[in-house]
PQR file of N, CA, C, O and H, with PARSE charges and radii, in Angstrom:
ATOM      1  N   MET A   1       0.759  -1.254  -0.065 -0.4000 1.5000
ATOM      2  CA  MET A   1      -0.041   0.018  -0.015 -0.0000 2.0000
ATOM      3  C   MET A   1       0.795   1.128  -0.005  0.5500 1.7000
ATOM      4  O   MET A   1       1.760   1.154   0.759 -0.5500 1.4000
ATOM      5  N   PRO A   2       0.508   2.190  -0.871 -0.5600 1.5000
ATOM      6  CA  PRO A   2       1.427   3.506  -0.674  0.2800 2.0000
ATOM      7  C   PRO A   2       1.100   4.239   0.398  0.5500 1.7000
ATOM      8  O   PRO A   2      -0.017   4.179   0.912 -0.5500 1.4000
ATOM      9  N   THR A   3       2.075   5.010   0.833 -0.4000 1.5000
ATOM     10  CA  THR A   3       1.841   5.974   1.961 -0.0000 2.0000
ATOM     11  C   THR A   3       1.807   7.453   1.542  0.5500 1.7000
ATOM     12  O   THR A   3       2.513   7.862   0.620 -0.5500 1.4000
ATOM     13  H   THR A   3       2.982   5.058   0.415  0.4000 1.0000
ATOM     14  N   ALA A   4       1.053   8.171   2.169 -0.4000 1.5000
ATOM     15  CA  ALA A   4       0.956   9.636   1.840 -0.0000 2.0000
ATOM     16  C   ALA A   4       2.393  10.362   2.110  0.5500 1.7000
ATOM     17  O   ALA A   4       3.122  10.138   3.075 -0.5500 1.4000
ATOM     18  H   ALA A   4       0.479   7.839   2.918  0.4000 1.0000
ATOM     19  N   ALA A   5       2.608  11.160   1.185 -0.4000 1.5000
ATOM     20  CA  ALA A   5       3.935  11.954   1.242 -0.0000 2.0000
ATOM     21  C   ALA A   5       3.738  12.866   2.495  0.5500 1.7000
ATOM     22  O   ALA A   5       2.630  13.340   2.745 -0.5500 1.4000
ATOM     23  H   ALA A   5       2.016  11.342   0.401  0.4000 1.0000
ATOM     24  N   THR A   6       4.792  13.096   3.249 -0.4000 1.5000
ATOM     25  CA  THR A   6       4.739  13.939   4.284 -0.0000 2.0000
ATOM     26  C   THR A   6       5.680  15.253   3.831  0.5500 1.7000
ATOM     27  O   THR A   6       6.807  15.197   3.340 -0.5500 1.4000
ATOM     28  H   THR A   6       5.692  12.711   3.046  0.4000 1.0000
ATOM     29  N   THR A   7       4.957  16.350   4.114 -0.4000 1.5000
ATOM     30  CA  THR A   7       5.541  17.718   3.782 -0.0000 2.0000
ATOM     31  C   THR A   7       6.124  18.360   5.073  0.5500 1.7000
ATOM     32  O   THR A   7       5.458  18.582   6.084 -0.5500 1.4000
ATOM     33  H   THR A   7       4.041  16.395   4.513  0.4000 1.0000
ATOM     34  N   THR A   8       7.431  18.629   4.921 -0.4000 1.5000
ATOM     35  CA  THR A   8       7.942  19.377   6.172 -0.0000 2.0000
ATOM     36  C   THR A   8       8.242  20.762   5.679  0.5500 1.7000
ATOM     37  O   THR A   8       8.830  21.041   4.634 -0.5500 1.4000
ATOM     38  H   THR A   8       7.972  18.448   4.099  0.4000 1.0000
ATOM     39  N   VAL A   9       7.658  21.766   6.763 -0.4000 1.5000
ATOM     40  CA  VAL A   9       8.023  23.307   6.343 -0.0000 2.0000
ATOM     41  C   VAL A   9       9.048  23.610   7.328  0.5500 1.7000
ATOM     42  O   VAL A   9       8.918  23.426   8.538 -0.5500 1.4000
ATOM     43  H   VAL A   9       7.180  21.539   7.612  0.4000 1.0000
ATOM     44  N   ILE A  10      10.158  24.122   6.699 -0.4000 1.5000
ATOM     45  CA  ILE A  10      11.316  24.820   7.418 -0.0000 2.0000
ATOM     46  C   ILE A  10      11.069  26.305   7.633  0.5500 1.7000
ATOM     47  O   ILE A  10      11.089  27.131   6.721 -0.5500 1.4000
ATOM     48  H   ILE A  10      10.263  24.272   5.716  0.4000 1.0000
ATOM     49  N   GLU A  11      10.839  26.571   8.888 -0.4000 1.5000
ATOM     50  CA  GLU A  11      10.746  28.066   9.161 -0.0000 2.0000
ATOM     51  C   GLU A  11      12.152  28.621   9.264  0.5500 1.7000
ATOM     52  O   GLU A  11      13.109  28.036   9.771 -0.5500 1.4000
ATOM     53  H   GLU A  11      10.823  25.900   9.629  0.4000 1.0000
ATOM     54  N   ARG A  12      12.153  29.869   8.698 -0.4000 1.5000
ATOM     55  CA  ARG A  12      13.466  30.580   8.548 -0.0000 2.0000
ATOM     56  C   ARG A  12      13.918  30.792   9.963  0.5500 1.7000
ATOM     57  O   ARG A  12      13.108  31.065  10.849 -0.5500 1.4000
ATOM     58  H   ARG A  12      11.375  30.345   8.287  0.4000 1.0000
ATOM     59  N   LYS A  13      15.304  30.658  10.200 -0.4000 1.5000
ATOM     60  CA  LYS A  13      15.793  30.574  11.533 -0.0000 2.0000
ATOM     61  C   LYS A  13      16.742  32.018  11.543  0.5500 1.7000
ATOM     62  O   LYS A  13      16.738  32.703  12.566 -0.5500 1.4000
ATOM     63  H   LYS A  13      15.962  30.436   9.480  0.4000 1.0000
ATOM     64  N   TRP A  14      17.407  32.363  10.559 -0.4000 1.5000
ATOM     65  CA  TRP A  14      18.125  33.496  10.516 -0.0000 2.0000
ATOM     66  C   TRP A  14      17.707  34.577   9.565  0.5500 1.7000
ATOM     67  O   TRP A  14      17.037  34.235   8.590 -0.5500 1.4000
ATOM     68  H   TRP A  14      17.410  31.806   9.728  0.4000 1.0000
ATOM     69  N   HIS A  15      18.016  35.825   9.724 -0.4000 1.5000
ATOM     70  CA  HIS A  15      17.787  36.812   8.843 -0.0000 2.0000
ATOM     71  C   HIS A  15      19.083  37.692   8.433  0.5500 1.7000
ATOM     72  O   HIS A  15      19.972  37.872   9.265 -0.5500 1.4000
ATOM     73  H   HIS A  15      18.561  36.103  10.515  0.4000 1.0000
ATOM     74  N   THR A  16      19.162  38.196   7.221 -0.4000 1.5000
ATOM     75  CA  THR A  16      20.344  38.795   6.895 -0.0000 2.0000
ATOM     76  C   THR A  16      20.029  40.373   7.381  0.5500 1.7000
ATOM     77  O   THR A  16      18.882  40.771   7.586 -0.5500 1.4000
ATOM     78  H   THR A  16      18.440  38.049   6.545  0.4000 1.0000
ATOM     79  N   THR A  17      21.169  41.167   7.527 -0.4000 1.5000
ATOM     80  CA  THR A  17      20.947  42.611   7.779 -0.0000 2.0000
ATOM     81  C   THR A  17      20.105  43.314   6.866  0.5500 1.7000
ATOM     82  O   THR A  17      19.387  44.224   7.279 -0.5500 1.4000
ATOM     83  H   THR A  17      22.100  40.843   7.361  0.4000 1.0000
ATOM     84  N   ALA A  18      20.126  42.937   5.506 -0.4000 1.5000
ATOM     85  CA  ALA A  18      19.149  43.607   4.526 -0.0000 2.0000
ATOM     86  C   ALA A  18      17.869  43.145   4.860  0.5500 1.7000
ATOM     87  O   ALA A  18      16.995  44.012   4.869 -0.5500 1.4000
ATOM     88  H   ALA A  18      20.710  42.198   5.170  0.4000 1.0000
ATOM     89  N   GLU A  19      17.508  41.913   5.157 -0.4000 1.5000
ATOM     90  CA  GLU A  19      16.242  41.566   5.576 -0.0000 2.0000
ATOM     91  C   GLU A  19      15.561  42.185   6.814  0.5500 1.7000
ATOM     92  O   GLU A  19      14.368  42.427   6.996 -0.5500 1.4000
ATOM     93  H   GLU A  19      18.218  41.208   5.150  0.4000 1.0000
ATOM     94  N   VAL A  20      16.540  42.364   7.551 -0.4000 1.5000
ATOM     95  CA  VAL A  20      15.993  43.067   8.899 -0.0000 2.0000
ATOM     96  C   VAL A  20      15.770  44.512   8.544  0.5500 1.7000
ATOM     97  O   VAL A  20      14.802  45.086   9.043 -0.5500 1.4000
ATOM     98  H   VAL A  20      17.509  42.168   7.402  0.4000 1.0000
ATOM     99  N   ALA A  21      16.570  45.146   7.735 -0.4000 1.5000
ATOM    100  CA  ALA A  21      16.424  46.552   7.471 -0.0000 2.0000
ATOM    101  C   ALA A  21      14.988  46.748   6.839  0.5500 1.7000
ATOM    102  O   ALA A  21      14.260  47.677   7.190 -0.5500 1.4000
ATOM    103  H   ALA A  21      17.357  44.680   7.330  0.4000 1.0000
ATOM    104  N   GLU A  22      14.602  45.754   5.821 -0.4000 1.5000
ATOM    105  CA  GLU A  22      13.373  45.785   5.281 -0.0000 2.0000
ATOM    106  C   GLU A  22      12.215  45.683   6.181  0.5500 1.7000
ATOM    107  O   GLU A  22      11.235  46.417   6.051 -0.5500 1.4000
ATOM    108  H   GLU A  22      15.193  45.000   5.535  0.4000 1.0000
ATOM    109  N   MET A  23      12.321  44.736   7.138 -0.4000 1.5000
ATOM    110  CA  MET A  23      11.179  44.447   8.156 -0.0000 2.0000
ATOM    111  C   MET A  23      11.102  45.607   8.996  0.5500 1.7000
ATOM    112  O   MET A  23       9.981  45.892   9.418 -0.5500 1.4000
ATOM    113  H   MET A  23      13.117  44.140   7.244  0.4000 1.0000
ATOM    114  N   LEU A  24      12.150  46.393   9.350 -0.4000 1.5000
ATOM    115  CA  LEU A  24      12.018  47.454  10.298 -0.0000 2.0000
ATOM    116  C   LEU A  24      11.565  48.732   9.587  0.5500 1.7000
ATOM    117  O   LEU A  24      11.107  49.648  10.270 -0.5500 1.4000
ATOM    118  H   LEU A  24      13.060  46.162   9.008  0.4000 1.0000
ATOM    119  N   GLY A  25      11.661  48.849   8.301 -0.4000 1.5000
ATOM    120  CA  GLY A  25      11.437  49.915   7.353 -0.0000 2.0000
ATOM    121  C   GLY A  25      12.659  50.892   7.485  0.5500 1.7000
ATOM    122  O   GLY A  25      12.520  52.102   7.305 -0.5500 1.4000
ATOM    123  H   GLY A  25      12.033  48.105   7.746  0.4000 1.0000
ATOM    124  N   PHE A  26      13.802  50.343   7.791 -0.4000 1.5000
ATOM    125  CA  PHE A  26      15.137  51.216   7.921 -0.0000 2.0000
ATOM    126  C   PHE A  26      15.865  51.006   6.733  0.5500 1.7000
ATOM    127  O   PHE A  26      15.663  50.059   5.973 -0.5500 1.4000
ATOM    128  H   PHE A  26      13.915  49.360   7.937  0.4000 1.0000
ATOM    129  N   GLY A  27      16.869  52.049   6.541 -0.4000 1.5000
ATOM    130  CA  GLY A  27      17.968  51.788   5.492 -0.0000 2.0000
ATOM    131  C   GLY A  27      18.900  50.776   5.886  0.5500 1.7000
ATOM    132  O   GLY A  27      18.957  50.354   7.041 -0.5500 1.4000
ATOM    133  H   GLY A  27      17.033  52.818   7.158  0.4000 1.0000
ATOM    134  N   LEU A  28      19.636  50.375   4.946 -0.4000 1.5000
ATOM    135  CA  LEU A  28      20.663  49.322   5.153 -0.0000 2.0000
ATOM    136  C   LEU A  28      21.751  49.926   6.145  0.5500 1.7000
ATOM    137  O   LEU A  28      22.150  49.316   7.138 -0.5500 1.4000
ATOM    138  H   LEU A  28      19.589  50.718   4.008  0.4000 1.0000
ATOM    139  N   SER A  29      22.158  51.113   5.790 -0.4000 1.5000
ATOM    140  CA  SER A  29      23.254  51.721   6.591 -0.0000 2.0000
ATOM    141  C   SER A  29      22.907  51.751   8.057  0.5500 1.7000
ATOM    142  O   SER A  29      23.700  51.375   8.920 -0.5500 1.4000
ATOM    143  H   SER A  29      21.834  51.608   4.984  0.4000 1.0000
ATOM    144  N   LYS A  30      21.564  52.261   8.343 -0.4000 1.5000
ATOM    145  CA  LYS A  30      21.222  52.605   9.649 -0.0000 2.0000
ATOM    146  C   LYS A  30      21.134  51.054  10.373  0.5500 1.7000
ATOM    147  O   LYS A  30      21.603  50.862  11.495 -0.5500 1.4000
ATOM    148  H   LYS A  30      20.920  52.566   7.641  0.4000 1.0000
ATOM    149  N   THR A  31      20.570  50.140   9.698 -0.4000 1.5000
ATOM    150  CA  THR A  31      20.582  48.735  10.290 -0.0000 2.0000
ATOM    151  C   THR A  31      21.857  48.153  10.529  0.5500 1.7000
ATOM    152  O   THR A  31      21.964  47.431  11.520 -0.5500 1.4000
ATOM    153  H   THR A  31      20.189  50.296   8.787  0.4000 1.0000
ATOM    154  N   LYS A  32      22.817  48.335   9.814 -0.4000 1.5000
ATOM    155  CA  LYS A  32      24.164  47.791   9.867 -0.0000 2.0000
ATOM    156  C   LYS A  32      24.740  48.568  11.197  0.5500 1.7000
ATOM    157  O   LYS A  32      25.320  47.895  12.049 -0.5500 1.4000
ATOM    158  H   LYS A  32      22.731  48.921   9.008  0.4000 1.0000
ATOM    159  N   MET A  33      24.584  49.935  11.367 -0.4000 1.5000
ATOM    160  CA  MET A  33      25.015  50.567  12.526 -0.0000 2.0000
ATOM    161  C   MET A  33      24.374  50.073  13.758  0.5500 1.7000
ATOM    162  O   MET A  33      25.055  49.976  14.778 -0.5500 1.4000
ATOM    163  H   MET A  33      24.112  50.481  10.675  0.4000 1.0000
ATOM    164  N   LEU A  34      23.061  49.735  13.756 -0.4000 1.5000
ATOM    165  CA  LEU A  34      22.558  49.161  14.941 -0.0000 2.0000
ATOM    166  C   LEU A  34      23.075  47.783  15.264  0.5500 1.7000
ATOM    167  O   LEU A  34      23.156  47.396  16.429 -0.5500 1.4000
ATOM    168  H   LEU A  34      22.508  49.814  12.927  0.4000 1.0000
ATOM    169  N   VAL A  35      23.428  47.040  14.226 -0.4000 1.5000
ATOM    170  CA  VAL A  35      23.925  45.663  14.490 -0.0000 2.0000
ATOM    171  C   VAL A  35      25.462  45.904  15.004  0.5500 1.7000
ATOM    172  O   VAL A  35      25.851  45.366  16.040 -0.5500 1.4000
ATOM    173  H   VAL A  35      23.362  47.356  13.279  0.4000 1.0000
ATOM    174  N   LEU A  36      26.224  46.660  14.298 -0.4000 1.5000
ATOM    175  CA  LEU A  36      27.697  46.820  14.820 -0.0000 2.0000
ATOM    176  C   LEU A  36      27.707  47.495  16.109  0.5500 1.7000
ATOM    177  O   LEU A  36      28.627  47.230  16.882 -0.5500 1.4000
ATOM    178  H   LEU A  36      25.907  47.097  13.456  0.4000 1.0000
ATOM    179  N   SER A  37      26.783  48.358  16.456 -0.4000 1.5000
ATOM    180  CA  SER A  37      26.809  48.980  17.832 -0.0000 2.0000
ATOM    181  C   SER A  37      26.349  47.844  18.879  0.5500 1.7000
ATOM    182  O   SER A  37      26.867  47.874  19.995 -0.5500 1.4000
ATOM    183  H   SER A  37      26.035  48.573  15.828  0.4000 1.0000
ATOM    184  N   GLY A  38      25.470  46.913  18.600 -0.4000 1.5000
ATOM    185  CA  GLY A  38      25.110  45.910  19.408 -0.0000 2.0000
ATOM    186  C   GLY A  38      23.655  46.046  19.870  0.5500 1.7000
ATOM    187  O   GLY A  38      23.090  45.282  20.652 -0.5500 1.4000
ATOM    188  H   GLY A  38      25.050  46.888  17.693  0.4000 1.0000
ATOM    189  N   GLN A  39      23.102  47.177  19.248 -0.4000 1.5000
ATOM    190  CA  GLN A  39      21.657  47.531  19.552 -0.0000 2.0000
ATOM    191  C   GLN A  39      20.704  46.343  19.035  0.5500 1.7000
ATOM    192  O   GLN A  39      19.639  46.064  19.585 -0.5500 1.4000
ATOM    193  H   GLN A  39      23.562  47.797  18.612  0.4000 1.0000
ATOM    194  N   ILE A  40      21.162  45.754  18.034 -0.4000 1.5000
ATOM    195  CA  ILE A  40      20.494  44.580  17.423 -0.0000 2.0000
ATOM    196  C   ILE A  40      21.528  43.554  17.559  0.5500 1.7000
ATOM    197  O   ILE A  40      22.633  43.699  17.036 -0.5500 1.4000
ATOM    198  H   ILE A  40      22.027  45.981  17.587  0.4000 1.0000
ATOM    199  N   ARG A  41      21.163  42.374  18.338 -0.4000 1.5000
ATOM    200  CA  ARG A  41      22.151  41.314  18.365 -0.0000 2.0000
ATOM    201  C   ARG A  41      22.249  40.556  17.024  0.5500 1.7000
ATOM    202  O   ARG A  41      21.350  40.411  16.195 -0.5500 1.4000
ATOM    203  H   ARG A  41      20.265  42.256  18.763  0.4000 1.0000
ATOM    204  N   SER A  42      23.622  40.065  16.970 -0.4000 1.5000
ATOM    205  CA  SER A  42      23.823  39.283  15.669 -0.0000 2.0000
ATOM    206  C   SER A  42      25.005  38.364  15.925  0.5500 1.7000
ATOM    207  O   SER A  42      25.786  38.501  16.867 -0.5500 1.4000
ATOM    208  H   SER A  42      24.353  40.183  17.643  0.4000 1.0000
ATOM    209  N   VAL A  43      25.066  37.364  14.951 -0.4000 1.5000
ATOM    210  CA  VAL A  43      26.309  36.562  15.105 -0.0000 2.0000
ATOM    211  C   VAL A  43      26.895  36.479  13.697  0.5500 1.7000
ATOM    212  O   VAL A  43      26.198  36.386  12.687 -0.5500 1.4000
ATOM    213  H   VAL A  43      24.431  37.253  14.186  0.4000 1.0000
ATOM    214  N   ALA A  44      28.345  36.524  13.710 -0.4000 1.5000
ATOM    215  CA  ALA A  44      29.182  36.259  12.593 -0.0000 2.0000
ATOM    216  C   ALA A  44      29.142  34.955  11.898  0.5500 1.7000
ATOM    217  O   ALA A  44      29.624  33.982  12.478 -0.5500 1.4000
ATOM    218  H   ALA A  44      28.910  36.599  14.531  0.4000 1.0000
ATOM    219  N   ILE A  45      28.652  34.831  10.789 -0.4000 1.5000
ATOM    220  CA  ILE A  45      28.799  33.380  10.259 -0.0000 2.0000
ATOM    221  C   ILE A  45      29.642  33.620   8.915  0.5500 1.7000
ATOM    222  O   ILE A  45      29.140  34.145   7.921 -0.5500 1.4000
ATOM    223  H   ILE A  45      28.260  35.621  10.318  0.4000 1.0000
ATOM    224  N   GLY A  46      30.839  33.228   8.976 -0.4000 1.5000
ATOM    225  CA  GLY A  46      31.774  33.621   7.835 -0.0000 2.0000
ATOM    226  C   GLY A  46      31.889  35.098   7.817  0.5500 1.7000
ATOM    227  O   GLY A  46      32.032  35.745   8.855 -0.5500 1.4000
ATOM    228  H   GLY A  46      31.247  32.802   9.783  0.4000 1.0000
ATOM    229  N   ARG A  47      31.828  35.618   6.671 -0.4000 1.5000
ATOM    230  CA  ARG A  47      31.932  37.070   6.414 -0.0000 2.0000
ATOM    231  C   ARG A  47      30.535  37.735   6.681  0.5500 1.7000
ATOM    232  O   ARG A  47      30.501  38.962   6.582 -0.5500 1.4000
ATOM    233  H   ARG A  47      31.712  35.092   5.828  0.4000 1.0000
ATOM    234  N   ASN A  48      29.516  37.151   6.970 -0.4000 1.5000
ATOM    235  CA  ASN A  48      28.202  37.814   7.091 -0.0000 2.0000
ATOM    236  C   ASN A  48      27.631  37.720   8.364  0.5500 1.7000
ATOM    237  O   ASN A  48      27.954  36.787   9.099 -0.5500 1.4000
ATOM    238  H   ASN A  48      29.544  36.155   7.051  0.4000 1.0000
ATOM    239  N   ARG A  49      26.775  38.617   8.738 -0.4000 1.5000
ATOM    240  CA  ARG A  49      26.017  38.741   9.906 -0.0000 2.0000
ATOM    241  C   ARG A  49      24.752  38.046   9.845  0.5500 1.7000
ATOM    242  O   ARG A  49      24.211  38.033   8.740 -0.5500 1.4000
ATOM    243  H   ARG A  49      26.513  39.375   8.141  0.4000 1.0000
ATOM    244  N   ARG A  50      24.112  37.411  10.893 -0.4000 1.5000
ATOM    245  CA  ARG A  50      22.906  36.825  10.877 -0.0000 2.0000
ATOM    246  C   ARG A  50      22.193  37.150  12.043  0.5500 1.7000
ATOM    247  O   ARG A  50      22.784  37.211  13.121 -0.5500 1.4000
ATOM    248  H   ARG A  50      24.552  37.421  11.791  0.4000 1.0000
ATOM    249  N   ILE A  51      20.898  37.381  11.939 -0.4000 1.5000
ATOM    250  CA  ILE A  51      20.210  37.763  13.152 -0.0000 2.0000
ATOM    251  C   ILE A  51      19.019  36.939  13.250  0.5500 1.7000
ATOM    252  O   ILE A  51      18.326  36.683  12.265 -0.5500 1.4000
ATOM    253  H   ILE A  51      20.418  37.331  11.064  0.4000 1.0000
ATOM    254  N   LEU A  52      18.727  36.452  14.611 -0.4000 1.5000
ATOM    255  CA  LEU A  52      17.539  35.684  14.895 -0.0000 2.0000
ATOM    256  C   LEU A  52      16.340  36.719  14.880  0.5500 1.7000
ATOM    257  O   LEU A  52      16.436  37.921  15.131 -0.5500 1.4000
ATOM    258  H   LEU A  52      19.290  36.660  15.411  0.4000 1.0000
ATOM    259  N   PRO A  53      15.306  36.092  14.571 -0.5600 1.5000
ATOM    260  CA  PRO A  53      13.889  36.821  14.638  0.2800 2.0000
ATOM    261  C   PRO A  53      13.747  37.277  16.079  0.5500 1.7000
ATOM    262  O   PRO A  53      13.411  38.445  16.277 -0.5500 1.4000
ATOM    263  N   LEU A  54      13.962  36.500  17.059 -0.4000 1.5000
ATOM    264  CA  LEU A  54      13.906  36.935  18.449 -0.0000 2.0000
ATOM    265  C   LEU A  54      14.631  38.183  18.783  0.5500 1.7000
ATOM    266  O   LEU A  54      14.111  39.035  19.502 -0.5500 1.4000
ATOM    267  H   LEU A  54      14.235  35.552  16.898  0.4000 1.0000
ATOM    268  N   TRP A  55      15.913  38.326  18.241 -0.4000 1.5000
ATOM    269  CA  TRP A  55      16.718  39.464  18.416 -0.0000 2.0000
ATOM    270  C   TRP A  55      16.064  40.719  17.858  0.5500 1.7000
ATOM    271  O   TRP A  55      16.185  41.771  18.485 -0.5500 1.4000
ATOM    272  H   TRP A  55      16.336  37.634  17.657  0.4000 1.0000
ATOM    273  N   VAL A  56      15.370  40.675  16.702 -0.4000 1.5000
ATOM    274  CA  VAL A  56      14.694  41.757  16.192 -0.0000 2.0000
ATOM    275  C   VAL A  56      13.473  42.172  17.082  0.5500 1.7000
ATOM    276  O   VAL A  56      13.208  43.355  17.297 -0.5500 1.4000
ATOM    277  H   VAL A  56      15.272  39.820  16.193  0.4000 1.0000
ATOM    278  N   ASP A  57      12.812  41.221  17.539 -0.4000 1.5000
ATOM    279  CA  ASP A  57      11.760  41.428  18.454 -0.0000 2.0000
ATOM    280  C   ASP A  57      12.196  42.076  19.776  0.5500 1.7000
ATOM    281  O   ASP A  57      11.502  42.930  20.329 -0.5500 1.4000
ATOM    282  H   ASP A  57      13.028  40.260  17.365  0.4000 1.0000
ATOM    283  N   GLU A  58      13.275  41.677  20.224 -0.4000 1.5000
ATOM    284  CA  GLU A  58      13.859  42.301  21.476 -0.0000 2.0000
ATOM    285  C   GLU A  58      14.225  43.801  21.272  0.5500 1.7000
ATOM    286  O   GLU A  58      14.011  44.673  22.114 -0.5500 1.4000
ATOM    287  H   GLU A  58      13.839  40.984  19.775  0.4000 1.0000
ATOM    288  N   TYR A  59      14.831  44.008  19.996 -0.4000 1.5000
ATOM    289  CA  TYR A  59      15.133  45.479  19.680 -0.0000 2.0000
ATOM    290  C   TYR A  59      13.895  46.422  19.713  0.5500 1.7000
ATOM    291  O   TYR A  59      13.803  47.523  20.256 -0.5500 1.4000
ATOM    292  H   TYR A  59      15.005  43.299  19.313  0.4000 1.0000
ATOM    293  N   VAL A  60      12.930  45.701  18.973 -0.4000 1.5000
ATOM    294  CA  VAL A  60      11.581  46.458  18.794 -0.0000 2.0000
ATOM    295  C   VAL A  60      11.032  46.680  20.180  0.5500 1.7000
ATOM    296  O   VAL A  60      10.607  47.804  20.445 -0.5500 1.4000
ATOM    297  H   VAL A  60      13.006  44.806  18.531  0.4000 1.0000
ATOM    298  N   ALA A  61      10.995  45.756  21.069 -0.4000 1.5000
ATOM    299  CA  ALA A  61      10.414  45.784  22.510 -0.0000 2.0000
ATOM    300  C   ALA A  61      11.170  46.834  23.288  0.5500 1.7000
ATOM    301  O   ALA A  61      10.523  47.575  24.029 -0.5500 1.4000
ATOM    302  H   ALA A  61      11.341  44.843  20.854  0.4000 1.0000
ATOM    303  N   ARG A  62      12.456  46.965  23.192 -0.4000 1.5000
ATOM    304  CA  ARG A  62      13.309  47.938  23.800 -0.0000 2.0000
ATOM    305  C   ARG A  62      12.944  49.382  23.423  0.5500 1.7000
ATOM    306  O   ARG A  62      12.758  50.260  24.265 -0.5500 1.4000
ATOM    307  H   ARG A  62      12.982  46.364  22.591  0.4000 1.0000
ATOM    308  N   VAL A  63      12.858  49.559  22.119 -0.4000 1.5000
ATOM    309  CA  VAL A  63      12.503  50.926  21.438 -0.0000 2.0000
ATOM    310  C   VAL A  63      11.114  51.405  22.027  0.5500 1.7000
ATOM    311  O   VAL A  63      10.930  52.543  22.458 -0.5500 1.4000
ATOM    312  H   VAL A  63      13.009  48.846  21.435  0.4000 1.0000
ATOM    313  N   VAL A  64      10.165  50.413  21.998 -0.4000 1.5000
ATOM    314  CA  VAL A  64       8.891  50.841  22.506 -0.0000 2.0000
ATOM    315  C   VAL A  64       8.807  51.086  23.988  0.5500 1.7000
ATOM    316  O   VAL A  64       8.132  52.006  24.450 -0.5500 1.4000
ATOM    317  H   VAL A  64      10.315  49.488  21.648  0.4000 1.0000
ATOM    318  N   ALA A  65       9.547  50.198  24.770 -0.4000 1.5000
ATOM    319  CA  ALA A  65       9.621  50.642  26.223 -0.0000 2.0000
ATOM    320  C   ALA A  65      10.273  51.844  26.442  0.5500 1.7000
ATOM    321  O   ALA A  65       9.760  52.556  27.306 -0.5500 1.4000
ATOM    322  H   ALA A  65      10.095  49.451  24.394  0.4000 1.0000
ATOM    323  N   THR A  66      11.327  52.284  25.858 -0.4000 1.5000
ATOM    324  CA  THR A  66      11.956  53.543  25.862 -0.0000 2.0000
ATOM    325  C   THR A  66      10.989  54.677  25.572  0.5500 1.7000
ATOM    326  O   THR A  66      10.964  55.699  26.257 -0.5500 1.4000
ATOM    327  H   THR A  66      11.744  51.705  25.157  0.4000 1.0000
ATOM    328  N   ALA A  67      10.182  54.455  24.516 -0.4000 1.5000
ATOM    329  CA  ALA A  67       9.284  55.513  24.002 -0.0000 2.0000
ATOM    330  C   ALA A  67       8.161  55.705  25.073  0.5500 1.7000
ATOM    331  O   ALA A  67       7.668  56.802  25.336 -0.5500 1.4000
ATOM    332  H   ALA A  67      10.202  53.624  23.960  0.4000 1.0000
ATOM    333  N   GLU A  68       7.820  54.563  25.644 -0.4000 1.5000
ATOM    334  CA  GLU A  68       6.730  54.595  26.688 -0.0000 2.0000
ATOM    335  C   GLU A  68       7.226  55.434  27.907  0.5500 1.7000
ATOM    336  O   GLU A  68       6.478  56.235  28.469 -0.5500 1.4000
ATOM    337  H   GLU A  68       8.220  53.672  25.430  0.4000 1.0000
ATOM    338  N   GLU A  69       8.491  55.223  28.286 -0.4000 1.5000
ATOM    339  CA  GLU A  69       9.083  55.845  29.500 -0.0000 2.0000
ATOM    340  C   GLU A  69       9.179  57.365  29.253  0.5500 1.7000
ATOM    341  O   GLU A  69       8.895  58.172  30.138 -0.5500 1.4000
ATOM    342  H   GLU A  69       9.098  54.573  27.830  0.4000 1.0000
ATOM    343  N   VAL A  70       9.589  57.727  28.024 -0.4000 1.5000
ATOM    344  CA  VAL A  70       9.627  59.213  27.746 -0.0000 2.0000
ATOM    345  C   VAL A  70       8.365  59.804  27.881  0.5500 1.7000
ATOM    346  O   VAL A  70       8.274  60.829  28.557 -0.5500 1.4000
ATOM    347  H   VAL A  70       9.821  57.072  27.305  0.4000 1.0000
ATOM    348  N   ALA A  71       7.172  59.221  27.233 -0.4000 1.5000
ATOM    349  CA  ALA A  71       5.952  59.613  27.229 -0.0000 2.0000
ATOM    350  C   ALA A  71       5.297  59.751  28.533  0.5500 1.7000
ATOM    351  O   ALA A  71       4.329  60.500  28.666 -0.5500 1.4000
ATOM    352  H   ALA A  71       7.246  58.388  26.684  0.4000 1.0000
ATOM    353  N   ALA A  72       5.809  59.019  29.567 -0.4000 1.5000
ATOM    354  CA  ALA A  72       5.162  58.906  30.686 -0.0000 2.0000
ATOM    355  C   ALA A  72       5.591  60.116  31.597  0.5500 1.7000
ATOM    356  O   ALA A  72       5.112  60.239  32.725 -0.5500 1.4000
ATOM    357  H   ALA A  72       6.595  58.410  29.459  0.4000 1.0000
TER
END
């Protein structure tokens, strides 16, 4: 009896700096500055930087928290 094929969906684990810039609506230069200054965490893999989606979320949460503190 034939068995049904199984489909596996692989979710993206890493983003490039350019992808993060697009997600945030920032320019590439600004995003690279945020990465190099450590404001957005990243890891070097070869000659490239990679960023976990969680790290983008952490950056956004910090920016929002700072904005809320200033507004209060």
